[in-house]
Every structure is written in C-alpha cells, then in structure tokens.
TORKOL-4160 file (C-alpha; in steps of 0.2 Angstrom, whole numbers, padded with zeros to 4 digits, m for minus):
369
<pt num="1" X="0182" Y="m0169" Z="m0012"/>
<pt num="2" X="0169" Y="m0174" Z="m0024"/>
<pt num="3" X="0179" Y="m0167" Z="m0039"/>
<pt num="4" X="0195" Y="m0177" Z="m0034"/>
<pt num="5" X="0185" Y="m0192" Z="m0030"/>
<pt num="6" X="0190" Y="m0194" Z="m0012"/>
<pt num="7" X="0171" Y="m0194" Z="m0007"/>
<pt num="8" X="0159" Y="m0205" Z="m0016"/>
<pt num="9" X="0143" Y="m0197" Z="m0020"/>
<pt num="10" X="0126" Y="m0207" Z="m0018"/>
<pt num="11" X="0108" Y="m0203" Z="m0015"/>
<pt num="12" X="0111" Y="m0203" Z="0004"/>
<pt num="13" X="0127" Y="m0193" Z="0005"/>
<pt num="14" X="0125" Y="m0176" Z="0013"/>
<pt num="15" X="0136" Y="m0162" Z="0005"/>
<pt num="16" X="0129" Y="m0147" Z="0014"/>
<pt num="17" X="0120" Y="m0149" Z="0030"/>
<pt num="18" X="0110" Y="m0134" Z="0037"/>
<pt num="19" X="0104" Y="m0135" Z="0055"/>
<pt num="20" X="0092" Y="m0123" Z="0065"/>
<pt num="21" X="0077" Y="m0123" Z="0076"/>
<pt num="22" X="0060" Y="m0115" Z="0074"/>
<pt num="23" X="0060" Y="m0098" Z="0063"/>
<pt num="24" X="0079" Y="m0101" Z="0059"/>
<pt num="25" X="0075" Y="m0118" Z="0052"/>
<pt num="26" X="0061" Y="m0112" Z="0042"/>
<pt num="27" X="0072" Y="m0099" Z="0034"/>
<pt num="28" X="0086" Y="m0112" Z="0032"/>
<pt num="29" X="0074" Y="m0124" Z="0023"/>
<pt num="30" X="0070" Y="m0110" Z="0010"/>
<pt num="31" X="0089" Y="m0108" Z="0008"/>
<pt num="32" X="0091" Y="m0127" Z="0006"/>
<pt num="33" X="0077" Y="m0128" Z="m0006"/>
<pt num="34" X="0084" Y="m0115" Z="m0018"/>
<pt num="35" X="0102" Y="m0123" Z="m0017"/>
<pt num="36" X="0096" Y="m0140" Z="m0021"/>
<pt num="37" X="0086" Y="m0134" Z="m0036"/>
<pt num="38" X="0100" Y="m0125" Z="m0043"/>
<pt num="39" X="0113" Y="m0139" Z="m0040"/>
<pt num="40" X="0103" Y="m0155" Z="m0042"/>
<pt num="41" X="0118" Y="m0167" Z="m0040"/>
<pt num="42" X="0122" Y="m0159" Z="m0023"/>
<pt num="43" X="0116" Y="m0168" Z="m0007"/>
<pt num="44" X="0109" Y="m0153" Z="0003"/>
<pt num="45" X="0098" Y="m0156" Z="0018"/>
<pt num="46" X="0090" Y="m0145" Z="0031"/>
<pt num="47" X="0088" Y="m0154" Z="0047"/>
<pt num="48" X="0081" Y="m0148" Z="0064"/>
<pt num="49" X="0094" Y="m0148" Z="0077"/>
<pt num="50" X="0083" Y="m0157" Z="0089"/>
<pt num="51" X="0081" Y="m0171" Z="0078"/>
<pt num="52" X="0100" Y="m0172" Z="0075"/>
<pt num="53" X="0103" Y="m0173" Z="0093"/>
<pt num="54" X="0090" Y="m0186" Z="0095"/>
<pt num="55" X="0099" Y="m0197" Z="0081"/>
<pt num="56" X="0117" Y="m0194" Z="0085"/>
<pt num="57" X="0118" Y="m0185" Z="0102"/>
<pt num="58" X="0114" Y="m0199" Z="0114"/>
<pt num="59" X="0117" Y="m0217" Z="0117"/>
<pt num="60" X="0098" Y="m0222" Z="0115"/>
<pt num="61" X="0093" Y="m0216" Z="0098"/>
<pt num="62" X="0077" Y="m0206" Z="0097"/>
<pt num="63" X="0068" Y="m0209" Z="0079"/>
<pt num="64" X="0062" Y="m0195" Z="0070"/>
<pt num="65" X="0044" Y="m0201" Z="0068"/>
<pt num="66" X="0036" Y="m0195" Z="0052"/>
<pt num="67" X="0053" Y="m0189" Z="0044"/>
<pt num="68" X="0065" Y="m0199" Z="0033"/>
<pt num="69" X="0080" Y="m0196" Z="0044"/>
<pt num="70" X="0090" Y="m0210" Z="0052"/>
<pt num="71" X="0109" Y="m0213" Z="0055"/>
<pt num="72" X="0109" Y="m0222" Z="0038"/>
<pt num="73" X="0099" Y="m0210" Z="0028"/>
<pt num="74" X="0111" Y="m0196" Z="0033"/>
<pt num="75" X="0127" Y="m0202" Z="0027"/>
<pt num="76" X="0139" Y="m0188" Z="0033"/>
<pt num="77" X="0157" Y="m0188" Z="0027"/>
<pt num="78" X="0164" Y="m0171" Z="0031"/>
<pt num="79" X="0150" Y="m0161" Z="0025"/>
<pt num="80" X="0149" Y="m0142" Z="0025"/>
<pt num="81" X="0138" Y="m0138" Z="0040"/>
<pt num="82" X="0130" Y="m0122" Z="0042"/>
<pt num="83" X="0121" Y="m0119" Z="0060"/>
<pt num="84" X="0108" Y="m0106" Z="0059"/>
<pt num="85" X="0105" Y="m0098" Z="0076"/>
<pt num="86" X="0102" Y="m0079" Z="0077"/>
<pt num="87" X="0104" Y="m0078" Z="0096"/>
<pt num="88" X="0118" Y="m0090" Z="0095"/>
<pt num="89" X="0113" Y="m0098" Z="0112"/>
<pt num="90" X="0098" Y="m0108" Z="0108"/>
<pt num="91" X="0101" Y="m0125" Z="0117"/>
<pt num="92" X="0099" Y="m0137" Z="0102"/>
<pt num="93" X="0110" Y="m0128" Z="0089"/>
<pt num="94" X="0123" Y="m0124" Z="0102"/>
<pt num="95" X="0124" Y="m0143" Z="0106"/>
<pt num="96" X="0125" Y="m0147" Z="0088"/>
<pt num="97" X="0140" Y="m0136" Z="0085"/>
<pt num="98" X="0149" Y="m0148" Z="0098"/>
<pt num="99" X="0141" Y="m0164" Z="0091"/>
<pt num="100" X="0145" Y="m0160" Z="0072"/>
<pt num="101" X="0164" Y="m0158" Z="0076"/>
<pt num="102" X="0165" Y="m0177" Z="0075"/>
<pt num="103" X="0157" Y="m0177" Z="0058"/>
<pt num="104" X="0165" Y="m0162" Z="0049"/>
<pt num="105" X="0179" Y="m0150" Z="0049"/>
<pt num="106" X="0170" Y="m0137" Z="0040"/>
<pt num="107" X="0157" Y="m0130" Z="0052"/>
<pt num="108" X="0150" Y="m0112" Z="0050"/>
<pt num="109" X="0137" Y="m0102" Z="0060"/>
<pt num="110" X="0124" Y="m0089" Z="0055"/>
<pt num="111" X="0121" Y="m0078" Z="0070"/>
<pt num="112" X="0118" Y="m0061" Z="0076"/>
<pt num="113" X="0135" Y="m0056" Z="0080"/>
<pt num="114" X="0153" Y="m0062" Z="0081"/>
<pt num="115" X="0154" Y="m0065" Z="0100"/>
<pt num="116" X="0140" Y="m0078" Z="0104"/>
<pt num="117" X="0140" Y="m0094" Z="0112"/>
<pt num="118" X="0140" Y="m0104" Z="0096"/>
<pt num="119" X="0154" Y="m0093" Z="0090"/>
<pt num="120" X="0165" Y="m0096" Z="0104"/>
<pt num="121" X="0162" Y="m0115" Z="0102"/>
<pt num="122" X="0167" Y="m0114" Z="0084"/>
<pt num="123" X="0182" Y="m0103" Z="0086"/>
<pt num="124" X="0189" Y="m0116" Z="0099"/>
<pt num="125" X="0191" Y="m0127" Z="0084"/>
<pt num="126" X="0204" Y="m0117" Z="0076"/>
<pt num="127" X="0220" Y="m0108" Z="0080"/>
<pt num="128" X="0219" Y="m0090" Z="0083"/>
<pt num="129" X="0202" Y="m0086" Z="0092"/>
<pt num="130" X="0203" Y="m0068" Z="0087"/>
<pt num="131" X="0206" Y="m0071" Z="0069"/>
<pt num="132" X="0190" Y="m0064" Z="0061"/>
<pt num="133" X="0194" Y="m0073" Z="0044"/>
<pt num="134" X="0194" Y="m0090" Z="0051"/>
<pt num="135" X="0181" Y="m0089" Z="0064"/>
<pt num="136" X="0168" Y="m0097" Z="0053"/>
<pt num="137" X="0155" Y="m0085" Z="0059"/>
<pt num="138" X="0142" Y="m0076" Z="0047"/>
<pt num="139" X="0135" Y="m0061" Z="0057"/>
<pt num="140" X="0119" Y="m0052" Z="0052"/>
<pt num="141" X="0126" Y="m0037" Z="0061"/>
<pt num="142" X="0109" Y="m0032" Z="0070"/>
<pt num="143" X="0113" Y="m0037" Z="0087"/>
<pt num="144" X="0105" Y="m0047" Z="0100"/>
<pt num="145" X="0086" Y="m0048" Z="0098"/>
<pt num="146" X="0079" Y="m0054" Z="0115"/>
<pt num="147" X="0060" Y="m0052" Z="0110"/>
<pt num="148" X="0051" Y="m0068" Z="0108"/>
<pt num="149" X="0041" Y="m0063" Z="0092"/>
<pt num="150" X="0055" Y="m0064" Z="0079"/>
<pt num="151" X="0054" Y="m0050" Z="0067"/>
<pt num="152" X="0070" Y="m0041" Z="0062"/>
<pt num="153" X="0081" Y="m0056" Z="0066"/>
<pt num="154" X="0071" Y="m0067" Z="0054"/>
<pt num="155" X="0073" Y="m0054" Z="0040"/>
<pt num="156" X="0091" Y="m0052" Z="0043"/>
<pt num="157" X="0094" Y="m0070" Z="0043"/>
<pt num="158" X="0085" Y="m0072" Z="0027"/>
<pt num="159" X="0095" Y="m0058" Z="0019"/>
<pt num="160" X="0112" Y="m0066" Z="0025"/>
<pt num="161" X="0107" Y="m0083" Z="0019"/>
<pt num="162" X="0103" Y="m0075" Z="0002"/>
<pt num="163" X="0121" Y="m0067" Z="0002"/>
<pt num="164" X="0128" Y="m0084" Z="0006"/>
<pt num="165" X="0118" Y="m0092" Z="m0007"/>
<pt num="166" X="0124" Y="m0080" Z="m0020"/>
<pt num="167" X="0142" Y="m0082" Z="m0015"/>
<pt num="168" X="0141" Y="m0102" Z="m0017"/>
<pt num="169" X="0133" Y="m0100" Z="m0034"/>
<pt num="170" X="0147" Y="m0088" Z="m0039"/>
<pt num="171" X="0160" Y="m0100" Z="m0034"/>
<pt num="172" X="0152" Y="m0115" Z="m0042"/>
<pt num="173" X="0147" Y="m0108" Z="m0059"/>
<pt num="174" X="0165" Y="m0100" Z="m0061"/>
<pt num="175" X="0173" Y="m0117" Z="m0061"/>
<pt num="176" X="0168" Y="m0129" Z="m0075"/>
<pt num="177" X="0172" Y="m0144" Z="m0064"/>
<pt num="178" X="0161" Y="m0138" Z="m0050"/>
<pt num="179" X="0147" Y="m0135" Z="m0062"/>
<pt num="180" X="0149" Y="m0153" Z="m0069"/>
<pt num="181" X="0150" Y="m0162" Z="m0052"/>
<pt num="182" X="0135" Y="m0152" Z="m0045"/>
<pt num="183" X="0124" Y="m0152" Z="m0061"/>
<pt num="184" X="0122" Y="m0134" Z="m0060"/>
<pt num="185" X="0107" Y="m0126" Z="m0069"/>
<pt num="186" X="0109" Y="m0108" Z="m0063"/>
<pt num="187" X="0116" Y="m0095" Z="m0074"/>
<pt num="188" X="0125" Y="m0079" Z="m0072"/>
<pt num="189" X="0110" Y="m0070" Z="m0079"/>
<pt num="190" X="0100" Y="m0078" Z="m0065"/>
<pt num="191" X="0112" Y="m0072" Z="m0052"/>
<pt num="192" X="0112" Y="m0054" Z="m0059"/>
<pt num="193" X="0093" Y="m0054" Z="m0058"/>
<pt num="194" X="0093" Y="m0060" Z="m0040"/>
<pt num="195" X="0105" Y="m0047" Z="m0035"/>
<pt num="196" X="0096" Y="m0034" Z="m0044"/>
<pt num="197" X="0080" Y="m0039" Z="m0034"/>
<pt num="198" X="0090" Y="m0040" Z="m0018"/>
<pt num="199" X="0096" Y="m0022" Z="m0021"/>
<pt num="200" X="0079" Y="m0014" Z="m0026"/>
<pt num="201" X="0072" Y="m0023" Z="m0011"/>
<pt num="202" X="0080" Y="m0010" Z="0000"/>
<pt num="203" X="0070" Y="0004" Z="m0010"/>
<pt num="204" X="0054" Y="m0005" Z="m0007"/>
<pt num="205" X="0058" Y="m0007" Z="0011"/>
<pt num="206" X="0061" Y="0012" Z="0013"/>
<pt num="207" X="0044" Y="0016" Z="0006"/>
<pt num="208" X="0035" Y="0003" Z="0017"/>
<pt num="209" X="0043" Y="0010" Z="0034"/>
<pt num="210" X="0045" Y="0028" Z="0028"/>
<pt num="211" X="0063" Y="0029" Z="0033"/>
<pt num="212" X="0078" Y="0027" Z="0022"/>
<pt num="213" X="0093" Y="0016" Z="0025"/>
<pt num="214" X="0102" Y="0031" Z="0034"/>
<pt num="215" X="0087" Y="0033" Z="0046"/>
<pt num="216" X="0080" Y="0049" Z="0038"/>
<pt num="217" X="0062" Y="0051" Z="0034"/>
<pt num="218" X="0058" Y="0049" Z="0015"/>
<pt num="219" X="0050" Y="0062" Z="0004"/>
<pt num="220" X="0031" Y="0064" Z="0007"/>
<pt num="221" X="0028" Y="0058" Z="m0011"/>
<pt num="222" X="0036" Y="0042" Z="m0006"/>
<pt num="223" X="0026" Y="0039" Z="0010"/>
<pt num="224" X="0010" Y="0033" Z="0001"/>
<pt num="225" X="0014" Y="0015" Z="0004"/>
<pt num="226" X="0017" Y="0018" Z="0023"/>
<pt num="227" X="0001" Y="0028" Z="0024"/>
<pt num="228" X="m0009" Y="0015" Z="0015"/>
<pt num="229" X="m0003" Y="0001" Z="0027"/>
<pt num="230" X="m0005" Y="0012" Z="0042"/>
<pt num="231" X="m0023" Y="0016" Z="0037"/>
<pt num="232" X="m0027" Y="m0003" Z="0034"/>
<pt num="233" X="m0019" Y="m0007" Z="0051"/>
<pt num="234" X="m0031" Y="0006" Z="0059"/>
<pt num="235" X="m0046" Y="m0002" Z="0051"/>
<pt num="236" X="m0039" Y="m0020" Z="0056"/>
<pt num="237" X="m0037" Y="m0014" Z="0074"/>
<pt num="238" X="m0055" Y="m0007" Z="0075"/>
<pt num="239" X="m0061" Y="m0024" Z="0070"/>
<pt num="240" X="m0050" Y="m0032" Z="0084"/>
<pt num="241" X="m0055" Y="m0020" Z="0098"/>
<pt num="242" X="m0073" Y="m0017" Z="0094"/>
<pt num="243" X="m0078" Y="m0032" Z="0106"/>
<pt num="244" X="m0067" Y="m0024" Z="0120"/>
<pt num="245" X="m0075" Y="m0007" Z="0117"/>
<pt num="246" X="m0092" Y="m0013" Z="0117"/>
<pt num="247" X="m0089" Y="m0022" Z="0133"/>
<pt num="248" X="m0083" Y="m0006" Z="0141"/>
<pt num="249" X="m0098" Y="0004" Z="0134"/>
<pt num="250" X="m0110" Y="m0010" Z="0141"/>
<pt num="251" X="m0101" Y="m0009" Z="0158"/>
<pt num="252" X="m0104" Y="0010" Z="0159"/>
<pt num="253" X="m0122" Y="0008" Z="0154"/>
<pt num="254" X="m0126" Y="m0005" Z="0167"/>
<pt num="255" X="m0117" Y="0004" Z="0181"/>
<pt num="256" X="m0126" Y="0021" Z="0177"/>
<pt num="257" X="m0143" Y="0014" Z="0174"/>
<pt num="258" X="m0143" Y="0002" Z="0189"/>
<pt num="259" X="m0136" Y="0016" Z="0201"/>
<pt num="260" X="m0149" Y="0029" Z="0196"/>
<pt num="261" X="m0163" Y="0017" Z="0195"/>
<pt num="262" X="m0169" Y="0022" Z="0177"/>
<pt num="263" X="m0164" Y="0011" Z="0162"/>
<pt num="264" X="m0165" Y="0019" Z="0145"/>
<pt num="265" X="m0183" Y="0015" Z="0140"/>
<pt num="266" X="m0191" Y="0017" Z="0158"/>
<pt num="267" X="m0181" Y="0033" Z="0160"/>
<pt num="268" X="m0188" Y="0040" Z="0143"/>
<pt num="269" X="m0206" Y="0035" Z="0149"/>
<pt num="270" X="m0203" Y="0043" Z="0166"/>
<pt num="271" X="m0197" Y="0059" Z="0158"/>
<pt num="272" X="m0212" Y="0059" Z="0146"/>
<pt num="273" X="m0223" Y="0059" Z="0162"/>
<pt num="274" X="m0227" Y="0041" Z="0165"/>
<pt num="275" X="m0225" Y="0038" Z="0183"/>
<pt num="276" X="m0225" Y="0020" Z="0191"/>
<pt num="277" X="m0228" Y="0027" Z="0208"/>
<pt num="278" X="m0245" Y="0033" Z="0203"/>
<pt num="279" X="m0251" Y="0016" Z="0196"/>
<pt num="280" X="m0238" Y="0003" Z="0198"/>
<pt num="281" X="m0249" Y="m0011" Z="0192"/>
<pt num="282" X="m0252" Y="m0004" Z="0175"/>
<pt num="283" X="m0247" Y="m0016" Z="0161"/>
<pt num="284" X="m0237" Y="m0003" Z="0152"/>
<pt num="285" X="m0224" Y="m0003" Z="0165"/>
<pt num="286" X="m0222" Y="m0022" Z="0163"/>
<pt num="287" X="m0219" Y="m0019" Z="0144"/>
<pt num="288" X="m0206" Y="m0005" Z="0147"/>
<pt num="289" X="m0196" Y="m0017" Z="0160"/>
<pt num="290" X="m0197" Y="m0031" Z="0147"/>
<pt num="291" X="m0190" Y="m0020" Z="0134"/>
<pt num="292" X="m0176" Y="m0014" Z="0146"/>
<pt num="293" X="m0172" Y="m0032" Z="0149"/>
<pt num="294" X="m0171" Y="m0035" Z="0131"/>
<pt num="295" X="m0159" Y="m0020" Z="0129"/>
<pt num="296" X="m0148" Y="m0027" Z="0143"/>
<pt num="297" X="m0147" Y="m0044" Z="0134"/>
<pt num="298" X="m0143" Y="m0036" Z="0117"/>
<pt num="299" X="m0133" Y="m0022" Z="0123"/>
<pt num="300" X="m0115" Y="m0029" Z="0117"/>
<pt num="301" X="m0122" Y="m0031" Z="0099"/>
<pt num="302" X="m0131" Y="m0014" Z="0100"/>
<pt num="303" X="m0115" Y="m0006" Z="0105"/>
<pt num="304" X="m0105" Y="m0014" Z="0091"/>
<pt num="305" X="m0118" Y="m0007" Z="0079"/>
<pt num="306" X="m0115" Y="0010" Z="0087"/>
<pt num="307" X="m0097" Y="0009" Z="0085"/>
<pt num="308" X="m0098" Y="0003" Z="0067"/>
<pt num="309" X="m0109" Y="0018" Z="0063"/>
<pt num="310" X="m0098" Y="0030" Z="0071"/>
<pt num="311" X="m0082" Y="0023" Z="0063"/>
<pt num="312" X="m0090" Y="0021" Z="0046"/>
<pt num="313" X="m0088" Y="0002" Z="0045"/>
<pt num="314" X="m0099" Y="m0012" Z="0037"/>
<pt num="315" X="m0114" Y="m0015" Z="0048"/>
<pt num="316" X="m0117" Y="m0032" Z="0041"/>
<pt num="317" X="m0100" Y="m0039" Z="0046"/>
<pt num="318" X="m0101" Y="m0054" Z="0057"/>
<pt num="319" X="m0100" Y="m0052" Z="0076"/>
<pt num="320" X="m0087" Y="m0066" Z="0079"/>
<pt num="321" X="m0070" Y="m0069" Z="0085"/>
<pt num="322" X="m0056" Y="m0062" Z="0073"/>
<pt num="323" X="m0045" Y="m0074" Z="0063"/>
<pt num="324" X="m0031" Y="m0069" Z="0052"/>
<pt num="325" X="m0027" Y="m0082" Z="0038"/>
<pt num="326" X="m0009" Y="m0080" Z="0031"/>
<pt num="327" X="m0008" Y="m0088" Z="0014"/>
<pt num="328" X="0010" Y="m0089" Z="0005"/>
<pt num="329" X="0017" Y="m0102" Z="m0006"/>
<pt num="330" X="0034" Y="m0099" Z="0003"/>
<pt num="331" X="0032" Y="m0110" Z="0018"/>
<pt num="332" X="0044" Y="m0100" Z="0029"/>
<pt num="333" X="0035" Y="m0084" Z="0025"/>
<pt num="334" X="0018" Y="m0090" Z="0031"/>
<pt num="335" X="0026" Y="m0099" Z="0046"/>
<pt num="336" X="0036" Y="m0085" Z="0052"/>
<pt num="337" X="0022" Y="m0072" Z="0050"/>
<pt num="338" X="0010" Y="m0084" Z="0060"/>
<pt num="339" X="0023" Y="m0086" Z="0073"/>
<pt num="340" X="0026" Y="m0067" Z="0075"/>
<pt num="341" X="0007" Y="m0062" Z="0075"/>
<pt num="342" X="0002" Y="m0076" Z="0087"/>
<pt num="343" X="0016" Y="m0072" Z="0099"/>
<pt num="344" X="0011" Y="m0053" Z="0098"/>
<pt num="345" X="m0006" Y="m0057" Z="0104"/>
<pt num="346" X="m0001" Y="m0072" Z="0116"/>
<pt num="347" X="m0004" Y="m0062" Z="0132"/>
<pt num="348" X="m0019" Y="m0052" Z="0126"/>
<pt num="349" X="m0036" Y="m0055" Z="0134"/>
<pt num="350" X="m0047" Y="m0066" Z="0124"/>
<pt num="351" X="m0059" Y="m0052" Z="0121"/>
<pt num="352" X="m0046" Y="m0042" Z="0112"/>
<pt num="353" X="m0036" Y="m0057" Z="0104"/>
<pt num="354" X="m0037" Y="m0066" Z="0088"/>
<pt num="355" X="m0033" Y="m0083" Z="0080"/>
<pt num="356" X="m0019" Y="m0084" Z="0067"/>
<pt num="357" X="m0019" Y="m0098" Z="0053"/>
<pt num="358" X="m0007" Y="m0100" Z="0040"/>
<pt num="359" X="m0004" Y="m0112" Z="0025"/>
<pt num="360" X="0000" Y="m0114" Z="0006"/>
<pt num="361" X="m0014" Y="m0107" Z="m0005"/>
<pt num="362" X="m0008" Y="m0118" Z="m0019"/>
<pt num="363" X="m0008" Y="m0134" Z="m0008"/>
<pt num="364" X="m0017" Y="m0137" Z="0009"/>
<pt num="365" X="m0024" Y="m0120" Z="0015"/>
<pt num="366" X="m0042" Y="m0124" Z="0010"/>
<pt num="367" X="m0040" Y="m0141" Z="0016"/>
<pt num="368" X="m0033" Y="m0137" Z="0033"/>
<pt num="369" X="m0043" Y="m0122" Z="0037"/>
C-alpha cells in the first residue's frame, strides 16, 4: 500500500503493530526495535494489549499515562498486526484479536500451537477454518506451558520472532521498491551472519544442557559447560540455603541442650569435674552460664561459620539476605530473567528466599540499585 500510494506515510502512521503482554511484550519490543532500526522509514510499534484496550476498546478512553500513545498518535490504516501470546488465551491479547479486526485485515498471531483461543478467533475471519496456510497462526510448536515462571515459552517465542524477522527482511531487500520505501539499511550479508548465529546457537544450547537436539546425551568432552554451570549453581544454592541450615542446626542445639539441662560450655565444665551442686554460689558458674547465654545469642552466626568451614566457602562473606542482580543491555533478557527467577522463589520461605533486581548496566542499573 505504501508503494502504490494508497496509504500516505507520516510520522504517526503505523505500518506494523505488535501486541503483547508481560514477557510476550518484552520479546516483541526487541523484535520491533530490530525491525525499526533495519527499516527506518517504516512505522513499527510495540504496544501493550492492555493499553490498546484502554484506548480503543471502550467508550470511556483510559489514557496511557507516561506513554506517548493516544488515538491520534496511533494512526492505524490497515496495518500488519502481530499478536504475541504464547498461551493464546491471555485476556488482553485475546480481546485485541477481536478489537483489531476493525482496524486491519492483516492480523497474525504468534502462539504455542495452531488450536488456541486466539487462533480460533483469527481463523473465524477467513474462509476455510481448517486451512493451515491462511490461518495466520505462527506456532512455536512447544505446546501449552501452564507454568507461571516463563522459560521455554519465552525462548521459543524469541526464536520464532527471529525467524519472522529474517523472512520480513528477505522479502523487503529482494525488491528494490520495498527497499526504497522502507529505507532499508540491512544487507544480505547481515542476514547471513544472523542466520549463522541462529544455527550455531543450537550447538551452544546443546553444550549448556548436555543433551543434543534429538534428546541424546552429548559426549563427555562436550559437557564442560554444563558441569561448570551446575557447579556454580551448587555454590549459589549453598549461599541461599545457609540461613535455613543454620536455623535447623540452632533448633537442634537448643532442643538438645535445654532438654538434657547441659548447654555446651556448662556441660564441658561439668564433664571436667566442676559441679554446681557442691558450691552453687561459686562465681565461676555465673560466668559459665553467661558464656552459654552468649552462645545461644550468637548461635546462628556460629553455625554459618561452621557451614562455611565444612563447605570450603569464604568465611568473610557477609551474613545478609541474598540478592541477585541481573544486568543486560537487552531489556527483554533482563526483564524475562528477573520475572523467571522471582517467580521461582515466590512461594519460598523468607529465610530461604532471595531478592531479584535487573537493569541495563549501560544506563540505569547503578542509579536504580
């Protein structure tokens, strides 16, 4: 439409609109960022499905405070719409699949499989509902992932968006008119490099997980990366669980010493021949009880030192709550990793939990945290 002049291009026009929610939106924002950089003259936007519903989905418009999105700044004249929802049933993206039918006839979905709620909604727009070629559904083929901490679904969505990005680039740079109207700056060599990295990424993943693409274990010589990661994970888990272990050790010590009536220092003195029943007013016994009281007070810290000595860890490491700081210049990576890790520990006890922070080390990481 831009080539034949049926649609005028201006700064507010939207040619490709990508819609998503939470982690799907974060991956979509990276996709939009790359696409906009490669084709500067295209109007490519990534918008939260909730914000879109607030602007266009009800009679009373809900403004997107803090974001430059209004009904006038989003000039949508039959844009290409890509709805990213791995489950295919999230409320806001599903509602947008119905809402956007009044703005566009080119609506696509990136989802986990062909037969999802958003897939049914889009197939109802076209003729044959069983026609796979016109269903407008891009599937990651990893199936439904009901777990709240998104892991495989995020990686699969990003991989599929990478393939879509490559396809769009190939279609545009193969046509001189398309290259001119989009201001294309990406070259075939760039695409070749991207595809090579995309393929070699599989080999790296095999070494990380220790299993090849067919589900077979890799050779022992190729397991070094996996073993190093697991060893680092073991050390990390010891840092996280040391408070819980020290708590259990303190509990056992208190139960045993109070039950038998002999704390550690007093018990040693008793075994050495000092008997409180012979001379209960002797000052030495007040000193022994005072030392036992201090031992009870400092027992958690003492147990942590014992654990670190036994495990061979640094004794001078601070005894504080554990915090994981994720720094990555790609916003979607840091955000997705933070969401995954924080939800993994969402139901853990505070004594065995951790705090998760993320940010861009080249921008706001230091200032925020």
